[in-house]
GUSE-5445 format. One line per field, with one value per residue (C-alpha): y negated, x, z; residue in one letter. Coordinates in steps of 0.001 Angstrom, whole numbers, m for minus. Each point is the difference from the previous one (the first is absolute). Layout:
// GUSE-5445
v = c(Y | ...)
u = c(X | ...)
w = c(Z | ...)
aa = c(A | ...)
//
This chain:
// GUSE-5445
v = c(m1951 | m2547 | 919 | m1761 | 979 | m320 | 1052 | 2482 | m2776 | m1624 | 3207 | 894 | m3338 | 247 | 3265 | m1305 | m2677 | 2363 | m1598 | 3220 | 2260 | 4005 | 615 | 3286 | 2122 | 300 | 2680 | m384 | m99 | 3459 | m284 | 2409 | m1478 | 1584 | m2706 | m2528 | 892 | 109 | m3442 | m1438 | 1270 | m1477 | m3489 | 9 | 1455 | m2632 | 3034 | m715 | 211 | m595 | m2865 | m566 | m532 | m2305 | m1746 | m3144 | 260 | m1954 | 3682 | 1769 | 2448 | 1896 | 595 | 3125 | m1497 | 489 | m2949 | m1988 | m1999 | m1593 | m3844 | m2594 | m508 | 3988 | 1917 | 3474 | 2482 | 2538 | 1714 | m248 | 332 | 3129 | m2254 | m3076 | 1700 | 2059 | m3383 | m1654 | 2447 | m55 | m3542 | m859 | 3185 | 412 | 1233 | m2689 | m864 | 2508 | 3142 | 1282 | 3088 | m1445 | 3624 | 896 | 1756 | m2096 | m3228 | 1429 | 1081 | m3177 | m1867 | 1426 | 607 | m69 | m433 | 644 | m2751 | 1900 | 1908 | m2255 | 3346 | m2 | 2074 | 131 | m1153 | 2913 | m283 | 1027 | m2652 | m2172 | 1192 | m72 | m3205 | 355 | 97 | m3087 | m290 | m2540 | m2033 | m1056 | m549 | m2749 | m1258 | m3252 | 1646 | 2676 | m1519 | 166 | 3431 | 1985 | 2855 | m1899 | m1720 | 4079 | 183 | m2758 | 1473 | 3853 | m913 | m3172 | m3708 | m221 | 3145 | m854 | m3437 | 741 | 2623 | m1791 | m2955 | 2830 | 660 | m3255 | m1192 | 2629 | m2891 | m2013 | 2819 | m1108 | 2378 | m798 | m776 | 670 | m1714 | 877 | m2973 | m1404 | 827 | 3833 | 1836 | 2878 | 2783 | m824 | m808 | 3460 | 1447 | m1848 | 1175 | 3264 | m473 | m1248 | 2859 | 2251 | m1482 | 42 | 1769 | 1595 | m154 | 3723 | m67 | m104 | m3259 | m1383 | 1445 | m1896 | m3239 | 39 | 1415 | m3475 | m2383 | 1443 | 1151 | m2942 | 1383 | 3747 | m173 | m1167 | 2290 | 3152 | m1252 | m302 | 3846 | 843 | m1654 | 2047 | 3259 | m351 | m863 | 3378 | 1795 | m303 | m2356 | 1489 | m1517 | m2295 | m2148 | 1517 | 3062 | m1885 | m2010 | 3590 | 1351 | m2749 | 396 | 3961 | m277 | m2438 | 1494 | 3457 | m753 | m938 | m3592 | m1682 | m3659 | m275 | 1286 | m3756 | m1598 | 845 | m2348 | 2746 | 1887 | m2873 | 650 | 3776 | m722 | m2714 | 2415 | 3116 | m2467 | m1404 | 3654 | 1371 | m2559 | 33 | 4031 | 1923 | m182 | 436 | 3090 | 831 | m467 | 2218 | 2762 | m41 | m288 | 1817 | 2831 | 530 | m1004 | m2300 | m2601 | m1751 | m358 | 1755 | 3159 | 483 | m511 | m1636 | m3153 | 287 | 3415 | m2447 | m1484 | 2843 | m57 | m3973 | 220 | 3030 | m2027 | m3078 | 2098 | 1431 | m3495 | m1356 | 3055 | m565 | 3599 | 1363 | 1968 | 3362 | 2079 | 2561 | m2783 | m1284 | 3714 | 409 | m3646 | 1021 | 3209 | m1408 | m2945 | 2525 | 2206 | m2949 | m925 | 3320 | 151 | m3690 | m708 | m3553 | m100 | m986 | m1386 | m592 | m2314 | 2439 | 2325 | m1806 | m1462 | 3785 | 825 | m3135 | 860 | 3485 | m2280 | m1869 | 3221 | 3258 | 611 | 1702 | m2420 | 1243 | 3770 | m590 | m1851 | 2901 | 2495 | m2594 | m3 | 3624 | 511 | m2229 | 1596 | 3613 | 1290 | m2026 | 293 | 2840 | 350 | 33 | m1424 | 1935 | m101 | m1049 | m3214 | m820 | 398 | m3550 | m1641 | m2277 | m1507 | m3177 | 1978 | 444 | 3769 | m1445 | m2686 | 2604 | 2404 | m2978 | m528 | 3435 | 210 | m3254 | 1459 | 3265 | m1838 | 2059 | m1591 | m1085 | 2420 | m1659 | m2623 | 2085 | m3386 | 700 | m812 | m1287 | m2606 | m3596 | m610 | m3396 | m127 | 2849 | 2434 | m476 | 2779 | 809 | 2980 | 1628 | 2370 | 3791 | 1078 | m3080 | m2065 | 190 | 3499 | 553 | m2723 | 2108 | 3457 | m1886 | m2579 | 1803 | 767 | m1704 | m3240 | 1675 | 2528 | m2305 | m1282 | 3004 | m1775 | m2236 | 2089 | m124 | 3759 | m1080 | m3034 | 277 | m3150 | m1256 | m3250 | m2697 | 686 | 3265 | m552 | m2523 | 2946 | 2679 | 1393 | 3229 | 588 | 3878 | 957 | 3263 | m1776 | m2838 | 2281 | 1895 | m2878 | m1195 | 3375 | 195 | m3696 | 946 | 3661 | m1103 | m2387 | 2370 | 628 | m3150 | m1321 | 2640 | 1177 | 3774 | 1575 | 2697 | m937 | 1527 | m2754 | m2694 | 120 | m2360 | 2582 | 1027 | m3276 | 855 | 3046 | m2508 | m2493 | 2183 | 2011 | m3648 | m1203 | 3211 | m1125 | m3919 | 1233 | 2405 | m2590 | m3104 | 1955 | 1277 | m3599 | m1198 | 2656 | 1619 | m2423 | m973 | 1468 | m2436 | 2260 | 2897 | 2124 | m1657 | 3019 | 2115 | 1897 | 831 | 712 | m408 | m2653 | 2404 | 2704 | m2546 | m1284 | 3532 | 1383 | 230 | m2477 | 1153 | m873 | m2013 | m1073 | m2174 | m1554 | m2973 | m1555 | m3558 | m1832 | m3352 | 180 | 2181 | 1930 | 11 | m3616 | m713 | m3108 | m133 | 1705 | m61 | 3231 | 1598 | m2205 | 1727 | 3576 | m396 | m1193 | 2532 | 2479 | m1668 | m117 | 3771 | 747 | m2245 | 1720 | 3359 | 2685 | m704 | m3157 | 321 | m1175 | m2297 | 455 | m3236 | 296 | 3714 | 1349 | 3028 | 2198 | m829 | m2611 | m2753 | m3143 | m2450 | m3124 | m2414 | m1694 | m607 | m1417 | m2560 | m1508 | m1398 | m3384 | 1181 | 2764 | 2285 | 2943 | m2211 | m2164 | 3135 | 1606 | m3280 | m148 | 3658 | m328 | m3550 | 1738 | 2819 | m2572 | m1615 | 3137 | 915 | m1744 | m1328 | 3013 | 2408 | m879 | m134 | 3220 | 2133 | m713 | 462 | m648 | 1446 | m435 | 2471 | m77 | 2988 | m18 | m3606 | m572 | m1252 | 1900 | m1138 | 2310 | m1324 | 2217 | m416 | 1472 | 1328 | m2907 | 82 | m2190 | 754 | m1957 | m1338 | m1347 | m2923 | m790 | m3413 | 75 | m2200 | 2743 | 2378 | m1529 | 2729 | 1839 | 3324 | 3085 | 2269 | 3243 | 2101 | 3682 | 2210 | m2014 | m3067 | m2503 | 397 | m2750 | 1111 | m1331 | 326 | 2391 | 2102 | m3581 | m80 | 3595 | m446 | m3084 | 1525 | 2857 | m1583 | m3441 | 1121 | m3156 | m1187)
u = c(m15999 | 2684 | 2626 | 622 | 1836 | m1862 | 2380 | m1556 | m964 | m2258 | m1461 | m938 | m1524 | m2390 | m1104 | m292 | m2368 | m1658 | 1036 | 1328 | m2784 | m528 | m2406 | m2328 | 1580 | 3309 | 633 | 492 | 3396 | 1225 | 3824 | 1768 | 2590 | 2796 | m1391 | 649 | 3281 | 831 | m1352 | 1637 | 3424 | 66 | m661 | 2658 | 2275 | m1080 | m996 | m2756 | m3569 | m1691 | m2651 | m3676 | m2874 | m2383 | m3425 | m1630 | m3196 | m3367 | m1493 | m2366 | 2032 | m1173 | 2199 | 62 | m2499 | m3303 | m1549 | 3256 | 1223 | 3089 | m163 | 1764 | 3048 | 528 | 3103 | m1223 | 2745 | 268 | 2901 | 2150 | m2360 | 1882 | 3255 | m1575 | m2270 | 2809 | 2553 | m3294 | m444 | 3881 | 276 | m3341 | m379 | m3492 | m1919 | m841 | m4111 | m936 | 1485 | m3141 | 1842 | 2112 | 1005 | 1799 | 3219 | 2115 | m1477 | 577 | 3601 | 849 | m888 | 2755 | 2513 | 3692 | 3587 | 3433 | 1512 | 3598 | m1845 | m3279 | m1452 | m3777 | m2284 | m2603 | 1257 | 66 | 332 | 3885 | 410 | 10 | 3601 | 1517 | 2039 | m556 | m3616 | m2594 | m3572 | m206 | m2363 | 2938 | 2351 | m2678 | m372 | 1530 | 2071 | 1481 | 3516 | m121 | m1566 | 2837 | m719 | 782 | 3438 | 1296 | m911 | 2360 | 2749 | m281 | m615 | 1677 | m1279 | 413 | m1799 | m3170 | m159 | 226 | m2839 | m2276 | m77 | m1105 | m2884 | m844 | m232 | m2709 | m2172 | 1874 | 133 | m1840 | m2533 | 26 | m3693 | m1757 | m3085 | m2632 | m1529 | m3223 | m2047 | 1120 | m3410 | m1014 | 446 | 3702 | 810 | m1103 | 2293 | 2698 | m270 | 189 | 3028 | 1857 | m745 | 715 | 3576 | 787 | m1106 | m3001 | m3104 | m2048 | m2342 | m3219 | 1167 | 1069 | m3844 | m1737 | 1779 | m960 | m3590 | m103 | m31 | m3101 | m1370 | 1264 | m1392 | 739 | 2881 | m2125 | m3029 | 2594 | 1267 | m4117 | m202 | 3147 | m1490 | m3127 | 1569 | 1928 | m3043 | m1137 | 2827 | 2123 | 2778 | 2714 | m1336 | 2450 | m673 | 2570 | m2795 | m2878 | 1388 | 1431 | m3360 | m1812 | 2600 | m440 | m3726 | 70 | 2594 | 289 | 3600 | 1858 | 1418 | 1485 | m9 | 197 | m3338 | m1063 | 1428 | m2700 | m3039 | m2291 | 752 | m154 | m4444 | 929 | 1810 | m2929 | m2638 | 2180 | 1089 | m4178 | m1276 | 3005 | m783 | m3659 | m517 | 2984 | 2038 | m3126 | m1309 | 4039 | m481 | m3248 | 1545 | 2734 | m1881 | m3489 | 1347 | 3858 | m734 | 3064 | m222 | 3136 | 3348 | 1779 | m2031 | 1942 | 3633 | m211 | m1753 | 664 | m2581 | m2655 | 858 | m1513 | m3122 | m228 | 185 | m2500 | m2592 | 324 | m121 | m3456 | m1488 | 1374 | m1827 | m3371 | 627 | m729 | 2777 | m1379 | 402 | 1948 | 2430 | 243 | 952 | 2673 | 1546 | 243 | 1596 | 2514 | 782 | 1107 | 1723 | 2163 | 672 | 1806 | 1343 | 1660 | m1181 | 764 | 3629 | 3287 | m875 | m3719 | m660 | 561 | m2163 | m3014 | 317 | m401 | m2695 | m2321 | 83 | m1580 | m2342 | m813 | m33 | m1463 | m3468 | 693 | 3325 | 639 | m425 | 3092 | 1846 | m111 | 1243 | 2489 | 1328 | m377 | 2563 | 2390 | m161 | m309 | 1826 | m2205 | m3449 | m443 | m3339 | 1481 | 2007 | 2627 | 842 | 3060 | m1060 | m1054 | 3367 | 1223 | m3292 | m1382 | m3367 | 1285 | 876 | m1835 | m1161 | m763 | m2515 | m1711 | m426 | m1855 | m2141 | m716 | m1120 | m2308 | m1722 | m495 | m1957 | 2232 | m745 | 2278 | 1035 | m1028 | m2393 | m1874 | m289 | 716 | 3181 | m1446 | m2179 | 1146 | m998 | 2128 | 3298 | m925 | m623 | 2611 | 2212 | 3156 | 2707 | 874 | 2967 | m1370 | 3498 | 1249 | 2631 | 1953 | m16 | 1187 | 2811 | 1802 | m93 | 1144 | 2376 | 2874 | m1607 | 1141 | m1884 | m2111 | m1081 | m1029 | m2619 | m1849 | m1461 | m2025 | m1298 | m3512 | m274 | 242 | m2350 | m3601 | m2169 | m2570 | m1415 | 1556 | m2444 | 1112 | 3560 | m83 | m1518 | 2042 | 1633 | 1491 | 3590 | 372 | m1447 | m1271 | m2037 | m732 | m1765 | m2162 | m1057 | m1333 | m1128 | m2331 | m1011 | m376 | m11 | 849 | 2361 | 3054 | m1397 | m908 | 3239 | 2061 | 1257 | 1462 | m2515 | 2741 | 524 | 3406 | 1026 | m993 | 3131 | 2692 | 2608 | m1979 | m3 | 1759 | m2434 | m2807 | 606 | 720 | m3229 | m1948 | 2237 | m1745 | m3632 | 582 | 1671 | m2852 | m2433 | 1266 | 507 | m3418 | m992 | 1671 | m83 | m3042 | m1895 | 2562 | m1526 | m3053 | m2144 | 372 | m3386 | m887 | m2842 | 2541 | 1511 | m3229 | 1025 | m3573 | m2644 | m2713 | 882 | m528 | m3329 | m1249 | 1245 | m2331 | 30 | 1931 | 2058 | 2496 | m2472 | m2845 | m1841 | m1940 | m2061 | 796 | 1789 | m1745 | m3524 | m3160 | m1253 | m3757 | m135 | 2967 | 1478 | 3090 | m934 | 2205 | m1356 | 1608 | 3636 | m100 | m1120 | 3581 | 1714 | m1430 | 1246 | 3405 | 322 | m665 | 2646 | 2470 | m863 | 84 | 3360 | 258 | m1702 | m1753 | m1283 | m3092 | m1219 | m1925 | m2171 | m883 | m3309 | 42 | m1261 | 3101 | m1633 | 2198 | m1426 | 2891 | 239 | m156 | m3376 | 2060 | 2598 | m2030 | m1363 | 3404 | 676 | 3148 | m1659 | 3075 | 2056 | 1807 | m2604 | m1619 | 2666 | 668 | m3618 | 405 | 3283 | m1323 | m3320 | 2425 | 2223 | m3309 | m1170 | 3439 | 3220 | 2256 | 3001 | m2705 | m448 | 3879 | 608 | m2804 | m1587 | 1069 | m2297 | 53 | m2529 | m765 | m1788 | m2510 | m2759 | 657 | m909 | 2087 | 764 | 1822 | 1772 | 971 | 2825 | m613 | 2877 | m413 | 962 | 2275 | m2833 | m3373 | m2109 | m3727 | m2518 | m1787 | m3325 | m226 | m3964 | m738 | m2114 | 2230 | 3435 | 1590 | 3383 | m904 | 2481 | m187 | 1908 | m670 | m1458 | m513 | m1775 | m1265 | 783 | m559 | m285 | 1695 | m1030 | 315 | 2667 | 103 | 1420 | 2423 | 1546 | 7 | 1803 | 2581 | 564 | 321 | 2032 | 1329 | m1399 | m2971)
w = c(m14169 | 1909 | 2745 | 3161 | 3216 | 3356 | 3462 | 2430 | 2587 | m2199 | m1440 | 3784 | 539 | m3085 | 1531 | 3339 | m1688 | m2124 | m3158 | m1194 | m462 | m722 | m2732 | 812 | m2951 | 2100 | 1948 | 3610 | 1792 | m455 | 584 | 2263 | 2509 | m2293 | m2810 | 2423 | 1347 | m3613 | m665 | 3243 | m970 | m3445 | 1402 | 2511 | m2016 | m3013 | m2407 | m2654 | 1646 | m3677 | m905 | 1107 | m2617 | 952 | m1644 | 628 | m1921 | m80 | m673 | 2759 | 1854 | 2665 | 3052 | 2215 | 2345 | m1773 | m1101 | 198 | m2796 | m1107 | m384 | m2494 | 2275 | 617 | m869 | m1323 | 861 | m2582 | 1053 | 2880 | 2476 | 1674 | 490 | 1541 | 2484 | 1271 | 335 | 1437 | 2748 | 443 | 811 | 1571 | 1785 | m880 | m3050 | m2805 | m434 | m2563 | 1642 | 1740 | 1750 | 2709 | 856 | m2675 | 1151 | m2307 | 1125 | 3662 | m942 | m1258 | 2866 | 1898 | m3257 | 1200 | m2198 | 893 | 172 | m1518 | m2473 | m1019 | 264 | 749 | 2249 | 2680 | 3656 | 2396 | 3677 | m92 | m2441 | 2862 | 1058 | m3467 | m549 | m3677 | m201 | 290 | m401 | m3323 | 2234 | 2380 | m2626 | m1684 | 3458 | 1255 | 3267 | m1915 | 330 | 3622 | 504 | 1897 | m2545 | m2423 | 1515 | 536 | m3638 | m1079 | 2383 | m1500 | m3697 | m395 | m49 | m4047 | m911 | 2459 | m694 | m3366 | 197 | 2020 | m2109 | m3100 | 2213 | 1197 | m3445 | m1283 | 272 | m2610 | m2849 | m2916 | m1981 | m3841 | m164 | m3623 | m840 | m2037 | m2193 | 1611 | m3111 | 34 | 329 | 2618 | m2329 | m1350 | 3772 | 700 | m3048 | 988 | 3805 | m1813 | m1943 | 2939 | 2130 | m2868 | m516 | 3591 | 2930 | m1434 | 1846 | m217 | m3048 | 2138 | 1229 | m3260 | m1405 | 3080 | m777 | m3882 | 1003 | 1747 | m2888 | m1068 | 3358 | 2291 | 3270 | m619 | 2674 | 2875 | m1313 | 256 | 3330 | 1263 | m1371 | 1889 | 3226 | m759 | m369 | 3084 | 2022 | m1396 | 1088 | m2838 | 985 | m2109 | m3437 | m1366 | m2514 | m2269 | m179 | m634 | m3122 | m1293 | 660 | m2137 | m2720 | 56 | 150 | m2812 | m2762 | 1529 | 93 | 3164 | 466 | m3854 | 764 | m3744 | m619 | 1720 | m2262 | m3015 | 717 | m1164 | 3304 | 2299 | m152 | 720 | 2895 | 1331 | m789 | 1866 | 3040 | 469 | m273 | 2594 | 2664 | m75 | m524 | m435 | 3199 | 2414 | m2376 | 940 | 3676 | 386 | m1843 | 2186 | 2933 | m966 | m1813 | 564 | 3795 | m286 | 2779 | m912 | m1802 | 2837 | m1045 | m3545 | m1013 | m3838 | m233 | m4103 | m280 | 707 | m3571 | m1861 | 2160 | m475 | m3839 | m474 | 2458 | m2316 | m3200 | 1220 | 923 | m3212 | m1903 | 2085 | 1136 | 3562 | 1631 | 706 | 3576 | m2075 | m1238 | 3435 | 1232 | m2803 | 850 | 3810 | m724 | m2292 | 2336 | 2610 | m2159 | m1027 | 3074 | 856 | m3012 | 206 | m3307 | 211 | 1957 | m2135 | m3447 | 431 | m2602 | m2813 | 1926 | 478 | m3755 | m981 | 2111 | m514 | m3788 | 1306 | 1662 | m3292 | m2217 | 1863 | 640 | 3311 | 740 | 3598 | m910 | m2586 | 2406 | 2156 | m2579 | m609 | 3332 | 437 | m3123 | 1546 | 3486 | m779 | 3264 | 1685 | m1918 | m1045 | 1722 | 3352 | 2382 | 1395 | 4026 | m402 | m1776 | 3488 | 1970 | 1527 | m1430 | 2659 | 646 | m2135 | m3217 | m3114 | 1260 | 3740 | m1890 | m1754 | 2881 | 1752 | m2844 | m581 | 3814 | m548 | m3471 | 1897 | 2476 | 2963 | 3469 | 2585 | 2177 | 3094 | m691 | m2908 | m1798 | m4008 | m1117 | m3174 | 1667 | 143 | 3812 | 934 | 1639 | 2856 | m2155 | m2856 | m676 | 1862 | 210 | 2366 | 937 | 399 | 1590 | 2128 | m1192 | 3562 | 81 | m3531 | m88 | 2823 | m2253 | m2963 | 1342 | m1094 | m3617 | m3204 | m652 | m2862 | 2311 | 2437 | m2162 | 605 | 3262 | m2052 | m2502 | m1400 | 1322 | 3654 | m613 | 812 | m1182 | 2528 | 1151 | 1897 | 2890 | 113 | m75 | 2836 | 1864 | m345 | 3290 | m783 | m1096 | m244 | m3579 | 881 | 2779 | m2208 | m3124 | 2398 | 1329 | m3123 | m1299 | 3128 | m571 | m4045 | m1173 | m3573 | 702 | m1085 | m3010 | m1200 | 1212 | m1973 | 3616 | 230 | 2206 | 1236 | 3705 | m172 | m2215 | 2417 | 2450 | m447 | m1044 | m2690 | m1420 | m3072 | m932 | 989 | m2567 | m2832 | 147 | 164 | m3179 | m1490 | 1319 | m1022 | m3791 | m995 | 1170 | m1522 | m3222 | m370 | 952 | m2889 | m2975 | 913 | m2556 | m2388 | m2810 | m261 | m2517 | 1662 | 618 | 3159 | 336 | 1646 | m2918 | m1258 | m3734 | m1439 | 771 | m974 | 2425 | 2572 | m1181 | m9 | 3104 | 2980 | 2630 | 2854 | 3220 | m2347 | m2843 | m231 | m3122 | 69 | m3342 | 1160 | 2585 | 46 | m2012 | 1200 | m3315 | 1303 | 137 | m2176 | 2673 | 1920 | 3156 | 3090 | 1583 | m3524 | 813 | 3698 | m1155 | m1718 | 3273 | 2040 | m2343 | 16 | 3838 | 226 | m2554 | 1761 | 3245 | m1425 | 1 | m3929 | m921 | m3276 | m3597 | m416 | m3846 | m955 | m3281 | 367 | 1296 | 3043 | m3187 | m1743 | m2189 | m1597 | 143 | 145 | 2356 | m2970 | 1214 | 3456 | m2099 | m1728 | 3020 | 1037 | m444 | m1951 | m1947 | m355 | 1184 | 1818 | 1716 | 1384 | 1110 | 2171 | 1157 | 950 | 2023 | 1426 | 1255 | 1784 | 1503 | 1550 | 1610 | 1173 | m556 | m2597 | 1580 | m334 | m4154 | m269 | 1939 | m855 | m3338 | m3307 | m2972 | m3701 | m3058 | m2504 | m2978 | m869 | m2799 | m469 | 3404 | 2919 | 3117 | 3215 | 2254 | 3555 | 1777 | 3705 | 2008 | 3491 | 2875 | 2765 | 1962 | 922 | m2513 | 952 | m2067 | 900 | m2451 | m1080 | m1186 | 3608 | 1199 | 1658 | 1249 | 1921 | m1158 | m696 | m773 | m3091 | m1045 | m3097 | 745 | m3280 | m2387 | 1861 | 2378 | 3810 | 2918 | 3246 | 3380 | 3686 | 1282 | m3464 | m1419 | 3043 | m468 | m3928 | 582 | 2696 | m2117 | m3354 | 1041 | 3190 | 1705 | 2128)
aa = c(X | X | X | X | X | X | X | X | X | X | X | X | X | X | X | X | X | X | X | X | X | X | X | X | X | X | X | X | X | X | X | X | X | X | X | X | X | X | X | X | X | X | X | X | X | X | X | X | X | X | X | X | X | X | X | X | X | X | X | X | X | X | X | X | X | X | X | X | X | X | X | X | X | X | X | X | X | X | X | X | X | X | X | X | X | X | X | X | X | X | X | X | X | X | X | X | X | X | X | X | X | X | X | X | X | X | X | X | X | X | X | X | X | X | X | X | X | X | X | X | X | X | X | X | X | X | X | X | X | X | X | X | X | X | X | X | X | X | X | X | X | X | X | X | X | X | X | X | X | X | X | X | X | X | X | X | X | X | X | X | X | X | X | X | X | X | X | X | X | X | X | X | X | X | X | X | X | X | X | X | X | X | X | X | X | X | X | X | X | X | X | X | X | X | X | X | X | X | X | X | X | X | X | X | X | X | X | X | X | X | X | X | X | X | X | X | X | X | X | X | X | X | X | X | X | X | X | X | X | X | X | X | X | X | X | X | X | X | X | X | X | X | X | X | X | X | X | X | X | X | X | X | X | X | X | X | X | X | X | X | X | X | X | X | X | X | X | X | X | X | X | X | X | X | X | X | X | X | X | X | X | X | X | X | X | X | X | X | X | X | X | X | X | X | X | X | X | X | X | X | X | X | X | X | X | X | X | X | X | X | X | X | X | X | X | X | X | X | X | X | X | X | X | X | X | X | X | X | X | X | X | X | X | X | X | X | X | X | X | X | X | X | X | X | X | X | X | X | X | X | X | X | X | X | X | X | X | X | X | X | X | X | X | X | X | X | X | X | X | X | X | X | X | X | X | X | X | X | X | X | X | X | X | X | X | X | X | X | X | X | X | X | X | X | X | X | X | X | X | X | X | X | X | X | X | X | X | X | X | X | X | X | X | X | X | X | X | X | X | X | X | X | X | X | X | X | X | X | X | X | X | X | X | X | X | X | X | X | X | X | X | X | X | X | X | X | X | X | X | X | X | X | X | X | X | X | X | X | X | X | X | X | X | X | X | X | X | X | X | X | X | X | X | X | X | X | X | X | X | X | X | X | X | X | X | X | X | X | X | X | X | X | X | X | X | X | X | X | X | X | X | X | X | X | X | X | X | X | X | X | X | X | X | X | X | X | X | X | X | X | X | X | X | X | X | X | X | X | X | X | X | X | X | X | X | X | X | X | X | X | X | X | X | X | X | X | X | X | X | X | X | X | X | X | X | X | X | X | X | X | X | X | X | X | X | X | X | X | X | X | X | X | X | X | X | X | X | X | X | X | X | X | X | X | X | X | X | X | X | X | X | X | X | X | X | X | X | X | X | X | X | X | X | X | X | X | X | X | X | X | X | X | X | X | X | X | X | X | X | X | X | X | X | X | X | X | X | X | X | X | X | X | X | X | X | X | X | X | X | X | X | X | X | X | X | X | X | X | X | X | X | X | X | X | X | X | X | X | X | X | X | X | X | X | X | X | X | X | X | X | X | X | X | X | X | X | X | X | X | X | X | X | X | X | X | X | X | X | X | X | X | X | X | X | X | X | X | X | X | X | X | X | X | X | X | X | X | X | X | X | X | X | X | X | X | X | X | X)
//
């Protein structure tokens, strides 16, 4: 290495001529104004400002802009980007060419940076500063006409010629300040340059481990930083714009090593191929699968609907692991992932020292058969007060729609397929901006502010609690005209008899008066807490008997068919012809619809005849592309989804296998629906929707007035 000295003016000129270039592995401009202020003050006060590190090389170095490479005359800046970017912007009043974000707040502040001509303290110029004879825009001092400025003349008079002129010269000589420039030898390899970059930043003001890891990766995956930026743009287009480079790097490292970011792992040449393999899998499959799970199964449409991005890392690691094992992710596993994710949000699992927590959690992903059930147990042990199988109403005090509880409540309404109280559009459907979910205060803010105006600030938060929030479509929110809560709720109830029950709103009309607000929110906290608790914890034990607490499957086999029990030999194969038969499938679908439309739901037992003969569903299973239990379970759930909906499957269908006499039985537990469920044949012959209920031991179709009366009585709506 050799050292020379260059003044700031020459360095600025080299940036302007694009002779100084920024490699793709460098982080973006991240300085805050306080960092810039510290540098400028150090220069004018003649304090040390450190050296910069450059590299002139014949290596093919990818720059920040994709497919742009450094040429042989370029000076690759390895260390000093933050300082030179600051100085360039200060002196040129615009950012350098390599900075894409012109709206950077620090950049904007630098354009109006000011200095106290007496103390040499730097700040951002404010309107009031125009009357202060000590404070000047730095650009004013650097201009040629500063000395005849009236304000400057006042400063000379009040502060004193000697001090003002002395300090003015210090400011104007910024461009003459020199940096020691350390140059790497031209024959330095790319990998060694990265290592030097790492060591320099380790010794000085350190970069984050993820920044260093990203830089190291680029030595064997030269375009990875540009590819990461592509993924970020893709995530942004899908509604997940808060996805950072650091997060993606942390995800790569975690998915590769089951360990959070550790730069030293990248020094091992054997690990390089692991990283490359992981990254290819993540960008081609894992990220797409993650977004699909979030949107289709968690009903999360964007990153404004959850608090912690780090909670995505265990999901990413698990998905990658399953792809690597060439193993399908079952619906059972997706359900466990969803429950864990929501619980982790409420528990603020990854706040504080999240790196340690992530490390611990992804080791469970690596080692446990049912990792997300284990992770729920871990959270429960660490949060006994909140997660003792219930959420206390007091936990909701002061919690707003933007809190973790608020997000989970909204998602609860979506997954339960609750309809908008006005438009009746399902909150679980993604129907564009017009029907995007918005929130509305049940008790108007304006009236409540009058009541709470003399209350402590902490108590005033009650105005915006989720207990005073109703979720609805954007269209419905725009149409709201009624401000009196009693009138408002009565009008909604008239439009939809089930709206209060669905939105967990107290039905006691005495609580709808403005003077009863405290009692109203107390009651609604209770309703929300109980519902969310059930939602989060009713299925925590994954291996719990899904056949409604029936202890012995043999008892179920030999019970007579009833209003809540139906037995079928097969789900798929016609035992007479021994071939797959759509009629057989639809027979089960009618039964499922009948159970869902009835008061108690019911159990569909597959692999047993009406006469209680155990024949098993093993022949069914062997017809699958993936001839095992997971493949068959997935097929059954997909068929049910085809006839009804994904939300119906999520909310109302539970499945468990049993082995009896070396034969496989399947139990489907169908919960009663809160919406009328219609069956529509897929055989191409009869396409009109039909409505079934369960009466005694048979499934009966209702039509005409009989149908209308039943739906009104059962579901409270036409």
